C-alpha positions as CSV (number, residue, x, y, z in Angstrom):
1,M,0.0,0.0,-0.1
2,A,1.3,3.4,-1.0
3,E,2.7,5.7,2.0
4,Q,0.2,8.8,2.4
5,L,1.9,12.1,1.7
6,P,1.7,14.6,4.4
7,E,-0.5,17.5,3.8
8,Y,2.4,20.1,3.1
9,R,3.8,17.6,0.4
10,R,0.5,17.2,-1.4
11,P,0.0,18.9,-5.0
12,W,-2.0,22.0,-4.5
13,Y,-5.0,20.8,-6.5
14,H,-5.4,17.9,-4.0
15,R,-5.6,20.4,-1.4
16,W,-8.4,22.3,-3.2
17,A,-10.2,19.2,-4.0
18,G,-10.4,18.4,-0.4
19,L,-11.7,21.6,0.6
20,L,-14.5,21.4,-2.1
21,G,-15.3,17.9,-0.9
22,E,-15.3,19.0,2.9
23,P,-18.9,20.2,2.8
24,R,-20.1,16.9,1.1
25,R,-18.3,14.8,4.0
26,R,-19.9,17.0,6.6
27,W,-23.3,16.7,5.2
28,R,-23.1,13.0,5.0
29,S,-22.1,13.0,8.7
30,L,-25.4,14.5,9.7
31,D,-28.5,12.6,10.8
32,D,-31.9,13.1,9.2
33,K,-32.9,15.6,11.8
34,Q,-29.8,18.1,11.3
35,R,-30.0,17.4,7.7
36,R,-33.8,18.8,7.7
37,R,-32.7,21.8,9.7
38,A,-29.6,22.5,7.5
39,N,-31.8,22.2,4.4
40,A,-34.1,24.8,5.9
41,V,-31.2,27.1,6.6
42,L,-29.8,26.7,3.0
43,K,-33.4,27.4,1.4
44,V,-33.8,30.7,3.5
45,L,-30.1,31.7,2.5
46,L,-30.9,30.9,-1.2
47,V,-34.3,33.0,-1.2
48,L,-32.2,35.9,0.3
49,V,-29.7,35.8,-2.3
50,V,-32.2,35.4,-5.1
51,L,-34.3,38.3,-3.5
52,Y,-31.0,40.6,-3.6
53,I,-30.7,39.8,-7.4
54,S,-34.2,40.2,-8.0
55,W,-37.2,40.3,-5.9
56,P,-39.7,38.9,-8.4
57,L,-37.5,35.6,-8.7
58,G,-36.9,35.7,-5.0
59,V,-40.7,35.8,-4.3
60,L,-41.0,33.1,-6.8
61,V,-38.5,30.7,-5.2
62,A,-40.0,31.4,-2.0
63,V,-43.4,30.5,-3.1
64,L,-42.1,27.2,-4.8
65,F,-40.3,26.2,-1.5
66,G,-43.4,27.1,0.4
67,A,-45.5,25.0,-2.1
68,N,-42.8,22.3,-1.6
69,Y,-43.3,22.6,2.4
70,L,-47.0,22.3,2.1
71,D,-47.0,19.1,0.2
72,P,-46.8,16.7,3.0
73,Y,-49.7,18.3,4.6
74,I,-52.2,17.6,1.6
75,P,-54.5,14.7,2.1
76,E,-53.5,11.5,0.4
77,R,-56.7,11.4,-1.4
78,A,-55.8,14.5,-3.2
79,A,-52.4,13.1,-4.4
80,W,-53.1,14.2,-8.0
81,S,-53.4,17.9,-6.5
82,R,-50.0,17.2,-4.6
83,R,-48.2,16.6,-7.9
84,A,-49.8,19.1,-9.6
85,L,-49.3,22.0,-7.3
86,I,-45.8,23.3,-8.4
87,P,-46.3,22.6,-12.0
88,T,-49.5,24.7,-12.0
89,I,-47.7,27.6,-10.3
90,I,-45.1,27.6,-12.8
91,G,-47.4,27.0,-15.7
92,V,-49.6,30.0,-14.6
93,I,-46.5,32.2,-14.3
94,A,-45.1,31.0,-17.6
95,I,-48.3,31.6,-19.6
96,T,-48.8,35.2,-18.2
97,Y,-45.0,36.2,-18.9
98,P,-45.6,38.2,-22.2
99,F,-47.9,40.5,-20.0
100,Y,-45.5,41.4,-17.4
101,S,-42.1,40.8,-18.7
102,G,-41.7,44.5,-19.4
103,N,-42.4,45.5,-16.2
104,L,-40.1,43.6,-14.0
105,G,-37.2,45.8,-13.9
106,T,-33.7,44.5,-14.0
107,M,-31.7,41.8,-12.1
108,K,-28.5,42.7,-10.5
109,L,-25.6,41.4,-12.7
110,F,-27.9,39.9,-15.3
111,G,-29.7,42.8,-16.4
112,A,-32.9,42.9,-18.0
113,Y,-35.1,39.8,-17.8
114,P,-35.4,37.7,-21.1
115,D,-37.8,39.1,-23.9
116,V,-40.4,36.8,-25.2
117,N,-38.2,35.9,-28.3
118,T,-35.3,34.7,-26.0
119,A,-38.2,32.8,-23.9
120,V,-39.1,31.1,-27.0
121,I,-35.5,29.8,-27.7
122,M,-35.2,28.9,-24.1
123,G,-38.4,26.6,-24.7
124,V,-36.6,25.1,-27.7
125,Y,-33.7,24.2,-25.7
126,V,-36.0,22.8,-22.9
127,I,-37.6,20.2,-25.5
128,M,-34.2,19.1,-26.8
129,A,-32.7,18.8,-23.3
130,I,-35.5,16.8,-22.1
131,G,-35.3,14.6,-25.3
132,L,-31.5,14.0,-24.7
133,N,-32.3,13.4,-20.9
134,I,-34.3,10.2,-22.0
135,V,-31.0,9.0,-23.8
136,V,-28.5,9.9,-21.2
137,G,-30.5,10.4,-18.0
138,Y,-32.9,7.6,-18.4
139,A,-31.0,4.8,-20.3
140,G,-27.3,6.1,-19.4
141,L,-26.4,6.0,-23.3
142,L,-23.7,9.0,-23.8
143,D,-24.6,10.8,-26.9
144,L,-22.5,13.3,-28.4
145,G,-24.2,13.8,-31.6
146,Y,-27.6,14.8,-30.7
147,V,-27.5,17.9,-32.8
148,A,-27.8,15.7,-35.8
149,F,-31.4,15.2,-35.0
150,Y,-31.9,18.6,-34.2
151,A,-30.6,19.5,-37.8
152,M,-32.7,16.8,-39.4
153,G,-35.7,18.2,-37.9
154,A,-34.9,21.8,-39.1
155,Y,-34.1,20.7,-42.7
156,T,-37.3,18.6,-42.8
157,C,-39.3,21.7,-42.1
158,A,-37.0,23.9,-44.4
159,W,-37.5,21.4,-47.5
160,F,-41.3,21.0,-47.1
161,A,-42.0,24.9,-46.2
162,S,-40.1,27.1,-48.5
163,V,-39.2,27.7,-51.9
164,Q,-36.0,25.2,-52.0
165,F,-37.6,23.1,-54.5
166,A,-39.1,25.7,-56.8
167,N,-39.9,23.4,-59.6
168,H,-42.7,21.8,-57.8
169,K,-45.8,23.7,-56.6
170,I,-47.6,21.9,-53.8
171,H,-49.5,23.7,-51.1
172,F,-51.2,21.7,-48.1
173,G,-52.5,23.5,-45.3
174,A,-50.0,26.4,-45.2
175,T,-51.0,29.8,-43.3
176,G,-49.9,33.0,-44.8
177,V,-48.5,31.4,-48.1
178,A,-50.0,32.9,-51.4
179,S,-51.6,30.1,-53.6
180,T,-49.0,31.4,-56.4
181,T,-45.7,30.8,-54.3
182,P,-43.8,28.1,-56.0
183,G,-42.1,25.5,-53.9
184,I,-43.6,23.0,-51.5
185,H,-45.7,24.5,-48.5
186,I,-47.1,22.0,-46.1
187,N,-48.8,23.1,-42.6
188,I,-45.9,23.6,-40.1
189,W,-47.8,21.6,-37.3
190,L,-47.8,18.6,-39.6
191,L,-44.1,19.2,-40.4
192,V,-43.4,19.3,-36.7
193,L,-44.9,15.9,-36.3
194,I,-43.4,14.5,-39.6
195,A,-39.9,15.8,-38.4
196,G,-40.2,14.0,-35.3
197,I,-41.2,10.7,-36.8
198,I,-38.5,10.9,-39.8
199,T,-35.8,11.7,-36.8
200,A,-37.2,8.8,-34.9
201,F,-36.9,6.5,-37.7
202,I,-33.3,7.6,-38.6
203,G,-32.4,7.1,-34.9
204,I,-33.7,3.5,-35.0
205,M,-31.5,3.0,-38.3
206,I,-28.5,4.6,-36.5
207,G,-29.0,3.0,-33.2
208,L,-29.6,-0.6,-34.3
209,P,-25.7,-0.9,-35.5
210,T,-24.3,1.5,-32.8
211,L,-26.0,0.7,-29.6
212,R,-24.4,-2.4,-29.4
213,L,-21.2,-0.6,-28.2
214,R,-20.9,0.6,-24.7
215,G,-19.5,3.6,-22.7
216,D,-16.6,5.7,-24.7
217,Y,-17.2,3.6,-27.7
218,L,-20.6,4.6,-28.1
219,A,-20.0,8.3,-27.3
220,I,-17.2,8.2,-30.3
221,V,-19.6,6.8,-32.6
222,T,-22.3,9.2,-32.0
223,L,-19.8,12.1,-32.1
224,G,-18.9,10.9,-35.6
225,F,-22.5,10.9,-36.5
226,G,-22.9,14.4,-35.3
227,E,-20.1,15.7,-37.3
228,I,-21.3,14.1,-40.6
229,L,-24.5,15.7,-40.6
230,P,-23.3,19.3,-40.5
231,Q,-20.8,18.4,-43.1
232,V,-23.5,17.1,-45.6
233,A,-25.7,20.3,-44.9
234,N,-22.7,22.4,-45.9
235,N,-22.0,20.5,-48.8
236,G,-25.5,19.6,-50.1
237,D,-25.9,22.2,-52.8
238,S,-24.5,19.6,-55.3
239,L,-25.2,16.0,-54.0
240,G,-25.4,14.0,-57.2
241,G,-26.3,17.0,-59.2
242,F,-29.1,18.1,-57.1
243,N,-29.3,21.0,-54.8
244,V,-30.7,19.5,-51.4
245,T,-29.6,21.9,-48.7
246,N,-28.6,25.1,-50.5
247,G,-25.0,24.6,-48.8
248,P,-23.7,27.2,-46.7
249,N,-26.2,29.9,-47.9
250,G,-28.9,27.8,-45.9
251,I,-32.6,27.8,-46.8
252,T,-34.3,31.0,-46.3
253,P,-37.0,32.1,-45.8
254,I,-39.2,29.1,-44.1
255,D,-43.0,29.5,-43.7
256,A,-44.2,30.4,-40.3
257,P,-46.7,28.2,-38.5
258,G,-50.5,29.4,-38.1
259,I,-53.6,29.0,-36.1
260,F,-57.3,29.6,-37.4
261,G,-55.8,31.5,-40.4
262,T,-53.6,33.8,-38.3
263,S,-49.9,33.6,-39.3
264,F,-47.4,33.8,-36.4
265,Q,-45.5,35.9,-38.7
266,T,-47.8,38.9,-38.5
267,G,-49.9,38.0,-35.4
268,S,-53.5,39.5,-35.0
269,G,-53.8,42.8,-33.3
270,T,-52.1,43.8,-30.3
271,F,-53.0,40.8,-28.0
272,F,-52.2,38.0,-30.3
273,T,-48.9,39.2,-31.6
274,G,-46.2,37.1,-33.4
275,P,-43.9,36.6,-30.5
276,R,-46.6,35.9,-28.0
277,L,-48.1,33.0,-30.3
278,Y,-44.6,31.6,-30.8
279,F,-44.2,31.8,-27.1
280,W,-47.7,30.2,-26.3
281,F,-47.3,27.2,-28.6
282,V,-43.6,26.4,-27.5
283,L,-45.1,26.1,-24.1
284,I,-47.7,23.7,-25.3
285,L,-44.9,21.6,-27.1
286,V,-42.8,21.8,-23.8
287,A,-45.9,20.8,-21.7
288,I,-46.4,17.6,-24.1
289,T,-42.7,16.8,-24.1
290,V,-42.6,16.8,-20.2
291,F,-45.9,14.9,-20.2
292,C,-44.5,12.3,-22.4
293,S,-41.2,12.0,-20.4
294,L,-42.7,11.7,-17.3
295,R,-45.2,8.9,-18.3
296,L,-42.4,7.1,-20.2
297,R,-40.2,7.3,-17.0
298,D,-43.0,5.5,-14.9
299,S,-43.9,3.0,-17.6
300,R,-42.5,-0.4,-18.0
301,L,-40.2,0.8,-20.6
302,G,-38.8,3.6,-18.5
303,R,-38.2,1.3,-15.8
304,A,-36.2,-0.9,-18.1
305,W,-34.2,2.2,-19.3
306,I,-33.3,2.9,-15.7
307,A,-32.3,-0.7,-15.3
308,I,-30.0,-0.6,-18.3
309,R,-28.5,2.6,-16.8
310,E,-27.9,1.2,-13.4
311,D,-26.4,-2.2,-14.4
312,E,-26.8,-3.5,-18.1
313,T,-25.4,-7.0,-17.1
314,A,-28.2,-7.1,-14.4
315,A,-30.9,-5.8,-16.5
316,A,-30.2,-8.4,-19.3
317,A,-30.0,-11.2,-16.7
318,M,-33.5,-10.1,-15.4
319,G,-35.0,-10.5,-19.0
320,V,-34.8,-7.0,-20.2
321,P,-34.1,-6.9,-24.1
322,L,-31.1,-4.7,-24.2
323,M,-30.9,-3.8,-27.9
324,R,-34.6,-3.3,-28.3
325,T,-35.0,-1.1,-25.2
326,K,-31.8,1.2,-25.9
327,T,-33.0,1.6,-29.6
328,W,-36.3,2.9,-27.9
329,A,-34.6,5.2,-25.8
330,Y,-32.5,6.7,-28.9
331,A,-35.5,6.7,-31.0
332,T,-37.6,8.7,-28.5
333,G,-34.8,11.4,-27.9
334,A,-34.3,11.7,-31.5
335,F,-38.1,12.3,-31.8
336,F,-38.0,15.3,-29.5
337,G,-34.9,16.7,-31.2
338,G,-36.5,16.6,-34.6
339,V,-39.6,18.3,-33.1
340,A,-37.5,21.1,-31.7
341,G,-35.4,21.7,-34.7
342,A,-38.5,21.9,-36.8
343,Y,-40.2,24.4,-34.5
344,F,-36.8,26.7,-34.3
345,A,-36.4,26.6,-38.1
346,S,-40.0,28.0,-38.6
347,F,-39.4,30.5,-35.8
348,K,-36.1,31.9,-37.1
349,S,-37.5,31.4,-40.9
350,S,-34.1,30.1,-41.9
351,T,-31.6,27.2,-41.4
352,F,-27.9,27.1,-41.9
353,P,-25.2,24.4,-41.6
354,N,-23.4,26.5,-39.1
355,D,-26.2,26.3,-36.6
356,F,-25.7,22.5,-36.2
357,N,-22.0,22.1,-35.0
358,F,-20.5,19.9,-32.1
359,N,-20.9,22.9,-29.6
360,I,-24.8,22.5,-29.8
361,S,-24.4,18.8,-28.7
362,A,-22.0,19.7,-25.9
363,F,-24.3,22.7,-24.9
364,I,-27.4,20.5,-24.5
365,L,-25.3,17.8,-22.7
366,S,-24.3,20.3,-20.2
367,M,-27.9,21.6,-19.5
368,V,-28.7,17.9,-18.7
369,I,-25.6,17.7,-16.4
370,L,-26.2,21.0,-14.7
371,G,-29.9,20.5,-14.0
372,G,-29.6,16.8,-12.8
373,M,-29.6,13.8,-15.2
374,G,-32.8,11.9,-14.8
375,N,-34.8,14.6,-13.3
376,V,-37.1,16.2,-15.8
377,W,-37.5,19.4,-13.7
378,G,-33.9,19.6,-13.1
379,V,-33.1,19.4,-16.8
380,M,-35.7,22.0,-17.7
381,F,-33.9,24.4,-15.2
382,G,-30.5,23.7,-16.5
383,A,-31.8,24.2,-20.2
384,A,-33.6,27.5,-19.5
385,F,-30.7,28.8,-17.4
386,L,-28.0,28.1,-19.8
387,A,-30.2,29.1,-23.0
388,Y,-30.6,32.5,-21.4
389,L,-27.0,32.8,-20.5
390,N,-26.2,32.3,-24.2
391,Q,-29.0,34.5,-25.6
392,E,-29.0,37.3,-23.4
393,G,-27.4,36.8,-19.9
394,L,-23.7,36.8,-20.7
395,A,-23.9,40.0,-22.9
396,N,-25.8,41.7,-20.0
397,I,-23.2,40.5,-17.5
398,G,-20.5,41.9,-19.8
399,H,-22.2,45.2,-20.0
400,Q,-22.6,45.5,-16.2
401,L,-18.9,44.6,-15.7
402,N,-17.7,47.3,-18.1
403,Q,-19.9,50.0,-16.7
404,T,-18.8,49.2,-13.1
405,F,-15.2,48.6,-13.8
406,G,-14.6,50.6,-16.9
407,T,-13.2,47.5,-18.7
408,H,-14.1,46.4,-22.5
409,L,-14.8,42.7,-21.9
410,E,-16.7,40.8,-24.7
411,V,-17.9,38.1,-22.3
412,P,-19.9,36.1,-24.8
413,L,-16.5,35.4,-26.5
414,Y,-15.7,33.3,-23.6
415,Q,-19.2,31.6,-23.5
416,F,-17.8,27.8,-23.6
417,G,-15.1,28.5,-21.2
418,I,-17.9,29.9,-18.7
419,Y,-20.1,26.9,-19.3
420,G,-17.1,24.4,-18.8
421,A,-16.2,26.2,-15.5
422,I,-19.8,26.3,-14.3
423,I,-20.1,22.3,-15.0
424,V,-16.7,21.6,-13.5
425,L,-17.7,23.4,-10.2
426,V,-21.1,21.6,-10.3
427,M,-19.3,18.3,-10.6
428,L,-17.0,19.2,-7.6
429,I,-19.6,20.5,-5.3
430,R,-22.9,18.9,-6.2
431,P,-22.0,16.0,-8.7
432,E,-25.7,14.8,-9.1
433,G,-26.8,18.1,-10.4
434,L,-28.7,21.2,-9.1
435,I,-32.2,19.5,-9.0
436,P,-31.5,15.8,-9.1
437,S,-34.0,13.0,-8.9
438,A,-34.3,11.2,-5.6
439,R,-32.8,8.1,-6.9
440,R,-29.7,9.9,-8.0
441,R,-29.6,12.0,-4.7
442,A,-29.6,8.9,-2.8
443,E,-26.9,7.4,-5.0
444,F,-24.6,10.2,-4.2
445,H,-25.4,11.1,-0.5
446,E,-27.0,8.0,1.1
447,G,-25.1,5.2,-0.5
448,V,-24.6,1.8,1.3
449,H,-21.1,2.7,2.1
450,D,-21.6,5.9,4.1
451,T,-21.6,3.6,7.2
452,P,-19.6,0.5,8.1
453,L,-20.8,-2.8,7.3
454,Y,-21.8,-5.0,10.2
455,D,-18.8,-7.2,9.9
456,T,-16.3,-4.3,10.0
457,Q,-18.1,-2.8,12.9
458,H,-17.6,-5.7,15.1
459,E,-14.2,-7.0,14.0
C-alpha cells in the first residue's frame, strides 16, 4: 500500500479538492433531523440571495419552497393535487409572462429579464434537453451527436415549407402563403410531427448497429454521426447534381406556423402578436414533452431504461431486451430533437449548416448535467438557465462589468469556457446536478457505504 503523503507535500490541487469535498463529507455525517434543519437554513439563504438579485425571482423561489413545504400536509386522497401544485404555479407564471415581462425591471448582474423571443429559444432548448435526458439520464447512453437530430428536424421543415424546390408547386394547409408561391408548402404543425417521426426512424437506423457498443465507444460513434450531418448540409448544394440543402447559404425564408388562419409571422392585433403566439405554442410543445417524458419514466419501458443505466448486465439477466430497449430510448430522444429543430427553423425562418455544429451537442449535454440527469424538472431548469445565458445573460453581465469597472470585455466570446467552468464547479460541489432525482440524490449522498458494514463494525 502506497504511503500517504503529508499535507504539505501534496499537490496544490489535492488540497483544493479536499476543501471542495469537505462540505459533502460533513453533510453525510449529519443525521436526518440535522439534515432537515440544514436544508431549511440553506433554502432561506438561497431565497435571500435571489431576492438580492431580483425580488420577483426571490418571491417565486419562496413560493415554490413554500408549496414544497406544504406538500406533505395535503391529504393522500388529493395525491393528484399534490403532484400538480408546483407545475401549476410554474405554468400560470409562464403563460402570463408576455404580459408582465416588460415591467419586471432588471436583475443585479444579469440585467434585463429575457424578452419573449429569447423565451421561445429557451423553450426549444428545454425540449431538446428533455429529449437528450431520455437517452443519457434515463437509459445511460452517452450521446455526443444529438445535434444531428436537431439538424434533421430543421431541414425537414425547411424542405417542405419554403421555395427550396421551386420546380414543384405543392400547397397543403400552409398559413399565410399565397397560392401562387412556388415550392412545397405544408402546414407547419404537420411538419413538426413529420420531422419528429423521420428523426425517430433515422435514430432507429443509426441505433441498431451502434447501440451494441458501450461507454466511450458509443460516445465516439455518436460524435462521428453528429459531425457528418453538418458536413452533408454544408456541401449539400450539389449532391448527385441536386441542390438539397443550398450549401452554406442555407434555406430561407421558411414559412411561419399559423392557427385559425392567423400566421405567427404577422399575428393578430395587439393581443395575439407574433412573438406571443410563438411563445405560447412552444409552451404547449414543452408541456407535451414533459408529460410524455414523465409517463415514459414511470412506464415499464422507462423502468427498463433505468435498469440498463444502473447495471446493463443485471438488466439482461432479469430479461430486459437490451438492444430493443436502448433503440427505443435513442429513437424517443431523436423524436423530440426533430420536433425542436422543426419548430426552431420555422421560428427563425431560416436554417444554416453553421447552426448545427458539435458545440450545440455539448451545450445540450451541459444542460442535462447541470440540472440533474434523470430529473425532468432539473433538466428544464438547466436548459432554461444556460439558454438564457447564451442568448442574453452573458452579454448583459459583460455590459454590467464594463460599466462598473470601465473594462472592455466581450464576455460572450468566452461562453464555452464559462459553461465549462460552471459544469466543473457543479461536478465538484454537487455532482448529481442542481435538482437531481431522488434516486440519483440517494446514490450520491445515501449510498450503502456511508456507514461501515456490520462485520467491519464488530471485528
